[in-house]
N, C-alpha and C positions, 0 to 999 in steps of 0.2 A: 484091374484097378477098381476098388470099391467106391461107390458114390457116397457123398456126404448126405445123411438124412436131413430132410427139410423140417422135421419136427423134433423139438428138444423139450425136455422136462427137467426142472431143477428145483431145489429147495434153498431157502436162505434163512438165516437166523443170526442173532447177535449173541456172542458169548458173554458170560459174566465179566464184569470189569476186572482188569488186571492192573494193580497199582505199581507205580515206579517212584522211587527205587524199591525193589523187592529185597528187603534186608531183614536180618534176624534181631537186631537190638530192640529192646522193649520200648525205647523212646519213639520208634517209628509207629507204634500202635496208637499213640496219642497225637500224631501229627497228620495233617491232610497231605495226601500224596497225589501224584500225577496219574490220572485215570487213562488207561490205554484200552482201546476198543478193537474188537475183531468181529467183522461180519463175515460169516462163513457161507459160501455158495457151493452146494453139492449137486453135481450133474447126475441125474438118474440113468442116463444112457451110457456114460463112460465110467461112472463111479469115481470120477476125479473131484477133488475139492480145492476150492480157491479161498484163501484167507485174505481179507482186506483189512489192513492194520493202520490205525492212526491214533493219536492221543488228543486229549481235550484242548491242548494248546493249538491244535490245527483246526479242529471242528468239534461240534457237539455230536449227539447221537440221536437226533430227531428224524422225522420222516424225510427231510431234504438230504441228510447225510446217508441214510439207508438207501434212498432212491438214487443217489449219485453212484454208489457202489454197484447197484443193479444196472444202472444206465451203462456203465463201463462194460459190464459183462454182456449186456444185450448188443452193444456195438460190435463186439467180437463175434457174437453168434450171427448177426446180420451179415457181416463180412464173409462168414463161412457158408452162407446160403440157407440158413434156417428161415423158415417161413411161418411156422406156428410155434407158440410157446405155451407150455403148461407149467404153472408155478404153484408151489405149495409152501405155506408158512403157518405159524401159529396165529392166534387171534389178537395179539397185542395191538391195541389201538394207537399207542404212541409211536410204534414202529411201522406197522404193516397195514392195518385196516383203517384208513383215513382218506380224506378227500384229496390230500396232496399227492399221495402215491397213486390214487385212482387217475388223477389228471396226468401224472407222469407216464402211466401206462398208455394213456391215450396219445400222448406226445411220442413215445417210443414207437407205437404202432404206426403212426402216420409218418414219422420222420424216417424210419428205416424200412418201411414197407412190409411189416409183418401182417399177414392176412388175418391173424387172430391171436389174441393173448388172453389166456384164462388163468385167473388167480384164485386158488381155493384156500380157504382158511380152515385149519383143523380145529376140532372142538376142544375148548380149554379143559385141561386135565386128562384128556384122552388121546393126546398126540405124542408121538415119538418120531422126530425127524432124523434123517441120517446125520444132520449137523450135530445132534446131541452126541452121537457116537464119535464124531470127529473131535469135538471139544473134549470128550473124555480121554481120547488118545493124547491130546495136547497136555492136559492136566497131569496125566500119569507119566508123561515123558519128561516132566520137569522134576529133577531131583529135589527132595524136600530141603536139603541143606544148601542148594544152589542159590546164589544171589544174582539178581539181574538188575542192572543199573540204567540201561538205555532201551529205547524202542528197537534199535537195530539188533541188540542181543536177544530180545524177545522174538523178533522175526527169524533169526537164525535158529533159535530153539524150536520154533514151529516147523521150520524146513526140514529138520533132521529127526523129528519125533516119530514120524511114520515111515517105516522101512519098505513096506509093500507098495503103497501108493503115496509117494512123497507129496506133501501139500504144496501147491503153488502159492506163494506169498506176494501180494500186491501192496507195496508201501504207498499208501495214499498221501497226497500232498494237498495243500490248500487249493491249488489250481484244479484238482480233480473234483472238487465239490461245487455243486451248482444249487441254485434256489429255484423254486417253482413260483416265485412271486409274479412273474410275467404271465404265467398260465392262469393264476388265480385272478389277476386283475382283468383279464380279457375273457373270462368265462364266468358262468353262473351255475354252480352245482346246486340245483334246486332241492328244496326240502320235500317236494312231492314228485312222484314219478309221472311219466306221460300218461299213465292210466288213471291218475288222480289219487293214488295211495301215498300216504306219508312214508318216507324212506327211513327205516330204522337201521342206521349204520352199524350199531352194535350187534345186530342179529344177522348181518349179511355173512353168508358162508361162501359165496362165489361171485367174483367180479369178472367181467369180460369186456374187451374192446375189440372192434372190428375195423378193418381197413376201409370197408365200404360205408361205414357210418362214423365220419370224423368228429361228430359233435354229440355222440351218444355213449353213455356208460350203461352197460347191461349188468343186472345183478339179480340174485335170488337168495332166499334164506335157507337153502339146502344145497348139498352137492349132488343130489340125485339128478342124473342126466335126463330123466323123463319129465321133470318139471320145467315149465316155461320160464324164460327170463322176463323180468320187468325192465324198464328203460328210464334213464334220466337224460333229459336234454340239457346240455351244458352250454349251448350257444347263448350269447348275451344279446338281448333285444336291441336292434338297431345297429349291430356291428357284424362284420364278416371277418372273423378271425381265423386265419389259417394256422391251426395249432402245430402242424408239422414243420412250418417254416420259422417258428419262434426260435430266438437265440437266447438260451438260458445262460444267465450271468453267474459268476462265482461269488465267493465271499470277498469282503473288503479286507483282505489281509488275514493274519493269524487271529485266532480267537483269544481275547484277553482273559487272563486268569484273575481270580479275586485276590485282593491284597493279602488276606489272611492265608490263602493257600501258598502264595509266593513266599511269605515269611516262614511258613512251616517247611517248605522245600529247602529254603536256605539253611534252616537248622539241621536238616539231614545231610547236608553236603559234607559234613565231617566224616560221614560213614562211606562216602562215595570216593573211589580212587581218582586221583587228579586227572588220569587219562580220559575219564568220562565227564569231566566238568564242562567241557565245551557244549555238550548236549543241553545241559541245564542253563548255561549262560545265554544260549540263543533264546531260550524261553524267557529268562529274566529280562532280556533286552526289549521284549515286547511291552506295549502299554498295559497297565494294570487297571482292572475294573474295580472301583471302590464301592459300587452299588450292589453288585451281585456276589453272593457267596456261592461258589460252585459246589461246595460240599452239600449245602441245603438243596441245591438244584439236583444233585445226584439222588438224594433221598426221595425227592418228589417224583423223579422220573420212574422210580421203581414201582410207583402206584399207578402208572399210566397203562393199565391193562383192562381187559374186559371185566374181570371180576370186581375190580375197584369201582368202575363206573356203575356196575349193577348194584353194588352195595350202597353207593352214594345215592342213586336214584331211589332205591328202596327206603333209605333213611329219610329222604325228603318227603316221600309219600307218608311215612309214619308220623313225621312232624306235623304235616298238614292235618292229619286225623286228630291229633291231640288238641 
């Protein structure tokens, strides 16, 4: 009987948005549709892939949502006896390289007894993760003429698209998503390291948390193993917060859609077979947000990456010189 390895490595990435209903009539091109998200997790040891699926009526796709999917995966790994994690992602700040996910790594490490978790960020424009190949299989597996009306149909399509290593599909619900608000309130991710240097988050290439250092985030600007880590003390002055015992709360019910998006979805219902109407009726029954246009929110999110932040910072410097 072979023993379970205590070291695991995996990558994760978010696939491009898939819109529902996926239909051919031209009217759909001019209407806002329901965005469906897929966070793929690929194990480098077993070569198995897990697809976490949800739509925007359940949750958004910010760092809390990404972290919630990773948290579920790490819970399974901890139960299997894994003690060390090596994680690889791209450098997108809105998803992966941010303070929220760094604090969540610290929480996972202390909560589930991982000795060490190392998160490496690939250089923008020079990375190709196994998730990209997985997403390519998914996109090629969908017939061009096929119409998909519900999230469940999308999940079934993903489950059967790969014949050699079928993908495991996790249907995320609102109860699966948690927020890091409690961690943020009870910690202080300082702008300066313990060595006195300013922390440049956009340049970090490697993050690490350790079981023996419950209030420290280690980082460096390279993935070179020979370089030493710098450290950030996240303990809040005057408080003794046990980050591993924190109870992370979930979202307060479904995520409201904008009024304009709900109106457009109702226009498209004439193209959806009646058997699938219940999926949309459940979404329509939720409260509507009149203040936020989720379509604009989707466009803004596309710019939340390292290159965008670099361009913005350069633009500000140029304006100051003028």
